[in-house]
Each structure stands twice: as structure tokens, then as C-alpha cells.
C-alpha positions in Angstrom: 0.6 -11.3 -15.6 0.3 -14.9 -16.5 -2.5 -17.3 -15.5 -0.2 -19.3 -13.2 0.5 -16.2 -11.1 -3.2 -15.3 -11.0 -4.1 -18.8 -9.8 -1.3 -18.7 -7.2 -2.4 -15.4 -5.8 -6.0 -16.5 -5.8 -5.1 -19.5 -3.6 -3.1 -17.4 -1.3 -5.8 -14.8 -1.1 -8.4 -17.5 -0.2 -6.0 -18.9 2.5 -5.9 -15.4 4.0 -9.7 -15.2 4.0 -10.0 -18.4 6.0 -7.7 -17.1 8.7 -4.5 -18.7 7.6 -1.4 -16.8 8.7 2.0 -17.5 7.2 4.2 -19.0 9.9 7.9 -19.3 9.5 10.8 -19.3 12.0 11.4 -15.7 10.9 7.8 -14.5 11.4 6.0 -14.8 14.7 2.8 -12.9 15.5 2.0 -11.8 19.1 -1.2 -10.4 17.7 -3.2 -12.0 14.9 -4.3 -10.7 11.5 -7.7 -9.2 11.6 -10.6 -11.5 10.7 -12.3 -10.8 7.4 -15.4 -9.7 9.3 -13.4 -7.2 11.3 -11.7 -5.8 8.2 -14.9 -5.4 6.4 -16.6 -3.8 9.4 -13.7 -1.3 9.6 -14.0 -0.5 5.9 -17.7 0.0 6.0 -17.2 2.8 8.6 -15.4 4.9 6.0 -16.6 6.8 3.0 -15.1 5.6 -0.3 -11.4 6.3 0.2 -9.9 8.7 -2.4 -6.5 10.4 -2.2 -2.9 10.6 -3.4 0.6 9.7 -2.4 1.7 13.0 -0.8 5.0 14.8 -0.3 5.2 18.6 -0.1 6.3 20.2 -3.4 9.4 21.7 -1.7 10.7 18.3 -0.6 12.9 16.1 -2.8 12.5 13.1 -0.5 11.2 11.8 2.8 14.1 13.2 4.9 13.5 16.7 3.5 9.9 16.4 4.4 10.4 15.3 8.0 13.7 16.9 9.2 13.1 19.8 11.6 14.9 22.4 9.4 12.9 21.6 6.3 9.5 20.5 7.7 7.0 23.0 6.2 3.6 23.0 8.0 2.4 26.2 6.2 3.0 24.7 2.8 1.5 21.4 3.9 -1.6 23.3 5.2 -1.9 25.0 1.8 -1.5 21.9 -0.3 -3.8 19.8 1.9 -6.4 22.6 1.3 -6.1 21.7 -2.4 -6.7 18.1 -1.5 -9.7 18.9 0.5 -11.0 21.1 -2.3 -11.3 18.1 -4.7 -12.8 15.8 -2.0 -9.8 13.7 -1.1 -10.2 12.1 2.3 -6.9 10.2 2.6 -3.2 10.6 1.7 -0.4 8.0 1.7 2.7 9.5 3.3 6.2 8.1 3.7 8.0 8.3 7.0 11.8 8.0 7.3 13.8 6.1 9.9 16.8 8.5 10.0 14.6 11.4 10.6 13.3 9.6 13.7 16.8 8.5 14.8 18.1 12.1 14.6 15.3 13.3 16.9 12.7 10.8 18.0 10.6 13.2 20.1 10.7 16.0 17.5 9.8 13.5 14.7 6.7 12.4 16.6 5.8 16.0 17.3 6.0 16.8 13.5 3.9 13.7 12.8 1.3 15.0 15.3 1.4 18.4 13.6 0.9 16.8 10.2 -2.0 14.9 11.6 -3.6 18.0 13.0 -3.3 19.7 9.6 -4.8 16.7 8.0 -7.7 16.6 10.4 -8.4 20.2 9.7 -8.9 19.3 6.1 -10.9 16.2 6.6 -8.1 13.9 5.6 -7.1 10.7 7.4 -3.7 9.7 6.1 -1.9 6.3 6.1 1.8 6.2 6.9 4.5 4.0 5.2 7.6 2.8 7.2 10.1 1.2 4.9 10.8 1.4 1.2 12.9 -0.5 -1.3 12.7 2.1 -4.1 15.2 4.5 -5.7 18.5 5.7 -4.1 20.4 3.2 -1.9 22.0 5.6 0.6 21.0 8.7 2.5 22.5 11.2 4.9 20.9 13.4 7.6 21.2 17.1 6.8 20.8 19.2 3.7 19.4 17.1 0.8 20.6 17.2 -2.8 19.0 19.4 -5.4 16.8 17.6 -8.0 18.6 16.3 -11.1 17.1 18.1 -14.1 14.3 16.2 -15.8 14.8 13.0 -13.8 11.9 11.2 -12.1 12.4 11.0 -8.3 16.1 11.7 -8.5 16.4 12.2 -4.7 13.9 9.7 -3.4 15.4 7.4 -0.7 15.3 3.7 0.1 14.6 3.1 3.8 16.7 1.8 5.5 18.8 1.6 2.3 21.2 -0.8 0.7 23.1 -2.7 2.1 21.5 -1.4 5.4 18.3 -3.4 4.8 20.0 -6.8 5.1 22.5 -6.0 7.9 20.9 -7.5 11.0 23.0 -5.3 13.2 20.6 -2.5 12.1 17.5 -4.4 13.1 17.4 -3.4 16.9 17.4 0.3 16.0 14.8 -0.2 13.3 12.7 -2.1 15.8 12.9 0.8 18.2 11.7 3.1 15.4 8.8 1.1 14.4 7.6 0.3 17.9 8.1 3.9 19.2 6.1 5.4 16.3 3.4 2.8 16.3 3.1 2.7 20.1 2.8 6.5 20.3 0.0 6.7 17.7 -1.5 3.2 18.2 -4.9 4.7 19.3 -4.9 7.8 17.2 -8.1 8.0 15.3 -6.6 10.5 12.9 -4.6 7.7 11.2 -6.3 5.5 8.7 -3.8 2.6 8.3 -0.1 1.6 8.6 1.6 0.5 5.4 4.6 -1.4 6.7 6.9 -1.7 3.7 6.6 -0.1 0.2 7.4 -2.5 -2.7 9.6 -5.0 -0.8 12.1 -6.7 -3.2 12.3 -3.7 -5.6 15.7 -2.3 -6.8 17.0 -5.8 -7.4 16.6 -6.9 -3.8 14.1 -9.7 -4.5 13.8 -12.1 -1.6 16.7 -10.5 0.3 14.0 -8.2 1.7 12.1 -11.0 3.4 14.0 -11.0 6.7 13.4 -7.3 7.3 9.8 -7.6 6.1 9.1 -10.5 8.5 10.7 -8.6 11.4 8.7 -5.5 10.6 5.5 -7.5 10.7 6.4 -9.0 14.0 7.3 -5.6 15.5 4.0 -4.1 14.3 1.9 -7.0 15.6 3.7 -6.8 19.0 2.4 -3.2 19.3 -1.1 -4.3 18.0 -2.3 -0.8 17.0 -6.0 0.0 16.6 -5.5 0.9 13.0 -5.2 -1.9 10.4 -1.8 -3.0 8.9 -1.0 -3.7 5.3 1.9 -4.4 3.0 1.0 -3.5 -0.6 1.3 -6.1 -3.4 3.1 -4.7 -6.4 5.0 -7.4 -8.4 3.0 -10.5 -9.3 6.1 -12.6 -10.0 7.4 -12.3 -6.4 5.6 -15.4 -5.1 7.2 -15.7 -1.6 6.9 -12.0 -0.9 3.3 -11.9 -2.1 2.4 -14.8 0.1 3.9 -13.0 3.2 2.3 -9.7 2.2 -1.2 -11.2 1.7 -1.1 -13.4 4.8 -0.2 -10.5 7.0 -2.4 -7.7 5.8 -5.6 -6.8 7.6 -6.7 -4.8 4.5 -5.4 -5.8 1.1 -3.5 -3.0 -0.6 -1.9 -3.1 -4.0 -0.2 -1.1 -6.8 -1.3 -1.1 -10.4 -0.1 1.2 -13.2 -1.7 -0.8 -16.0 -4.6 -0.1 -18.4 -8.1 -0.7 -17.2 -8.6 -4.2 -18.5 -5.5 -5.4 -16.7 -6.3 -3.5 -13.6 -9.8 -5.0 -13.5 -8.3 -8.5 -13.6 -6.2 -7.6 -10.6 -9.3 -6.4 -8.7 -11.2 -9.6 -9.7 -8.4 -11.7 -8.4 -7.8 -9.9 -5.1 -11.6 -10.0 -4.3 -11.0 -13.7 -3.5 -9.5 -12.6 -0.2 -12.8 -11.4 1.0 -11.1 -8.4 2.4 -11.5 -4.7 1.5 -9.1 -3.5 -1.3 -7.3 -0.2 -1.5 -5.2 0.6 -4.6 -2.3 2.6 -3.0 -0.6 3.5 -6.3 -2.0 4.0 -9.8 -2.1 6.8 -12.5 0.6 7.0 -15.1 -0.9 8.8 -18.0 1.4 7.6 -20.8 0.8 4.0 -19.7 -3.0 4.4 -20.1 -3.6 4.4 -16.3 -5.5 7.6 -16.0 -8.1 9.3 -13.8 -10.6 9.1 -16.6 -10.4 5.3 -17.0 -9.3 4.0 -13.6 -10.9 6.2 -11.0 -14.6 5.4 -12.0 -13.8 1.7 -12.1 -12.3 1.8 -8.6 -15.3 3.6 -7.2 -17.7 1.2 -8.9 -15.8 -1.7 -7.3 -15.6 0.1 -4.0 -11.8 -0.1 -4.1 -10.0 2.7 -2.4 -8.1 4.9 -4.9 -4.7 6.6 -4.0 -2.8 7.8 -7.1 0.9 8.6 -7.2 1.6 12.3 -7.3 0.0 15.4 -6.0 1.7 18.8 -6.6 4.6 19.2 -9.1 7.8 19.9 -7.3 11.2 18.7 -6.3 10.4 15.0 -6.8 10.1 15.6 -10.6 7.5 12.9 -10.9 5.8 14.7 -13.8 8.6 13.1 -15.7 8.3 9.4 -16.6 10.3 6.6 -14.8 12.2 5.7 -17.9 12.2 8.9 -20.0 14.4 11.6 -18.5 14.5 15.0 -20.2 18.0 16.3 -19.7 17.1 19.8 -20.7 14.3 19.9 -18.1 11.7 20.7 -20.8 8.0 20.0 -20.2 7.0 16.4 -20.9 4.5 16.0 -23.8 2.2 14.6 -21.1 2.8 14.6 -17.4 3.5 11.1 -16.0 2.1 11.8 -12.5 0.8 14.9 -10.5 -2.5 16.7 -10.3 -1.5 20.3 -9.5 1.0 22.8 -10.7 3.2 24.2 -7.8 0.7 27.1 -7.4 -2.3 24.9 -7.1 -3.6 25.3 -10.7 -4.8 21.9 -12.0 -2.7 20.3 -14.6 -5.9 19.2 -16.3 -9.1 20.8 -15.3 -11.2 17.9 -16.7 -9.4 15.5 -14.4 -10.0 17.6 -11.3 -13.7 18.0 -12.3 -13.9 14.2 -12.5 -12.2 13.7 -9.1 -14.6 16.2 -7.5 -17.6 14.6 -9.1 -16.7 11.1 -7.9 -16.0 12.5 -4.5 -19.4 14.3 -4.4 -17.6 17.6 -4.0 
């Protein structure tokens, strides 16, 4: 990250803290972004937020998690028991628009079931609507098997490419967002709504702005009780960062860097005056580890949600850019906390997580 981008983000953050909201012809807000005071009051009502990005170990992607035939409440219950056991109180969970369009009422019932399981284990999850990462297209039905040794070989963009830029799709996506948000708008079991994961990724760049702006306007029209956020992730995307910051009640961000760089990000984003939640971190070979990041986040009162929970069909124990074609064990796992049977990958890490969560 260069100084220019840091200064730019600081200015944008300060503009958010003084109540400025980005206004363009493509982004209108029936409801306003929370005040800094309201955001901090909300955050103060919660214990320090600690958790992981979660998908059941038997699901290769979001569709496999949420489709009726492969939704696995018994496995979810077991794995969320592991999360409760180490003191996690939140999880970040990706929804999927085609799972809703296939069966809107069944989809919401499965969300409700997931929330009941989460509540049983003292976990208040946040949900993600759209995503610009990994595979461009998807199909309802049986999902592909994992590609041996390849990180997230079956993970799906939502709504996909070129679907994300085809405005003919927007009315159906609007129904999806408003139906789900409207149904759960007053549900105290939900922590937060993360509207769009890494907009502009996969080479989309600013082409994601129209859907992002639409999604913000749809969410604000519903005006849920829970806060709204769009996580920062690429410091060079100036226009996207401006929109994301200006329209987030709570500032969320991703950082897979070493502690000194991660600390600089925290110091910068504090200028917003808003609570901070890191919704993705922890890539061991990149020196983003529980041992050196998690204590820093707690000390700064920044929520901590790592990528990866239990090793499974997503194959995210393998690194982004280092596939192992023979499927052999990586020298060091990239992500994940648990083996598929619930055994910790590293007991010292689990001990630290439990200690910091007062478990």
C-alpha cells in the first residue's frame, strides 16, 4: 500500500465519519447510513467479535450449502459446536441467489434453521449476499467434485460473469435481496449484513459498481435493524473504496498481510470513527497467523473473522497460488482451524483462540 492510497482512504474515512454519503445518479438511499454514534453504541453492546468464515466441510460452494438436497443441519450443528468450544461468537456465511430463486420459501426456512442452530451455540452470524470471487458460472443441482489440491476449486461468483453486469438480471436480484432482508430485518439472531464480497475482483474492476450501487439502494430501502457493510479489500480500487466506505454502517475489511502492515490498515481505518471488523485474515505462509494477528485485533478492539474453519471440499488448506496436483498435504495449511473430524490442525492456535475468547 502506498502513501497516496493511505491518505486517500483517510480522507474518505473522515468524510464518512462526518455523515457524508456518496451520492451519484446510480446510488440513492431511502434510508441513511447510521451515525457514528449509533454504530459505536451498537458495537458496545457486543462482546469482542471473534469467529471464522464458515461453510460446512461437506459443501464445495454456497449452492451446495444452501440447496435443499445438500443442506446439512446435523453437520452444521456438530461443527458449530466446535466453534462454540473455542469461544467463537460470530461466523461469516455466504448466501447464494440461485438457491433462493430455486425455492425462495425453502431457502428462508433453511436460513432460519441455520440461525436456530447458531443461536443454540451462542453464535450470531453475518450473511453475505454477492461475491466477485472464483468461478464465473453456476448451475442449480448437483455440484462438481473438488479438483485435487486446488484452493476453492468450486467456489462461485454471485451472480456470476457476465450475469453481474447484465441489467436484465437486476429485477430478480432486487427481489432476492429485498425478500431475504425483509424477512429477517428484525431478527436479533443476525449480527450484520455484508452486501458484496470483494467487488471488482476477478478482473471486474469498476464494472461491479452498478450492481454494488443497486444492492446498497435495495438494502437501504428495506432498512433492516442490523447494520450494513461492504468490506474493503483492495486499496487501489479508489472509486469502489469510496462507495464501500461511504455506505457502511460498520467498517469491515480484509487483510492477509503481516502484522506491521495490518496495523497500518487499522490505524488508517480508525479515522472513520466507526467500529472495525476484519472479516478476512489468516494465511499462514503469508505471515498472517493467529499468533501474530489475533492478539493485535483484540488489543485494538477490532472484530476478528478468519478465513477457513474445518477442512473439507473447499480445499482451502491449499494456498491460492500453490496447487498440489497429487493432493498431498501442504507443508503448512493456508487456512482452516480443524481437521474434518474436529481435531485441531494446531493445538497451540486453538489454545490461543480460547484464551483470547476467555473460554
